[in-house]
C-alpha positions, 0 to 999 in steps of 0.5 A: 491356426490364428487365421482359421480361427478368425475365418471361423469367427467371421463365417459365424458372425456372417451367418448370424447376421443373415439369420437375423436378416432372414428373421426380420424379413420374414416377420415384415412379410408376415406383417405385410400379409396380415395387414393385407388380409385385414384390409381385405376383410374390411373391404369385404365387410364394407361391400356388405354394408354398401349393398344395404345402403344401395337398397336403402337409397333406391327405396327413398325416392319411392318413400319421398314420392308417397309422402309428397302426396300427402305432405304438401307443406313439408317440402324442406324435410323432403328436400333434405331427404333427397339432398342427403341421398344425393350426397351419399350416392356421390361419396366415393370412399368408405369414410365419406360414405360413413359420413354421408350415411349419418346424414341420410339417417338424420334426414329419414328420422326427420321425415318419419317424425313429420309423418306422425302429423299425418294420420291418413299417411300412416294409414296408406298401404303403400307407405306402410309397405315402404316403411316396412321394407325400410325397416327390414333394410335398416335391420340388415344394414345394422348387422352389416355395420356391426360386422364392418365395425368388428373387421375395422377394429381388428384392422385399426388395432393392427395398424397402431401396434408396433412393429406392424405400424412400421409396415403399415406406414410403408404401405400407407394404410389409414385407419378406417372409420366406424359406424357410430351413433349420430348423436348424444340423444341416441345414446341416452336411455329410452324413457318409457311412460304410460 
């Protein structure tokens, strides 16, 4: 009788251990699948951003050539735009492309600031067309960035939360960079004066 009782206790303990192991394995598989889903969501959102970045980068040479004809003394500004574009085209990872995009945005801001000094360029129909195309791309890019940041937020949170951070560590997953404003100047309120 004692032997039967000890066998029963051993069987219950083995069943309990197996049940706990199955629960842990199931939870790990669920976390793994959730992380894969979030990672793929970030990659999908990134591809949307990448499409608009490509459109933007394809437009830059035309813009530079148009400006070059009017602004013979602005070669440094034009070279900065071209160098930023080249750096963006050679970036490979999403995080590198985010950093390179900041350089392109800054260079384009500098270019358009210089254009203000050339009224005949501002009246050029080709320049205005390119400027409007760039504005449209920038608006679409802004929406794609917002979507990407939302996907990355969910992904990054999951990477940091316990216990999914353990699974993420085993998968060697890393946080994704957000698209953020480039400077403190952009964060300030716009001053309007009449």
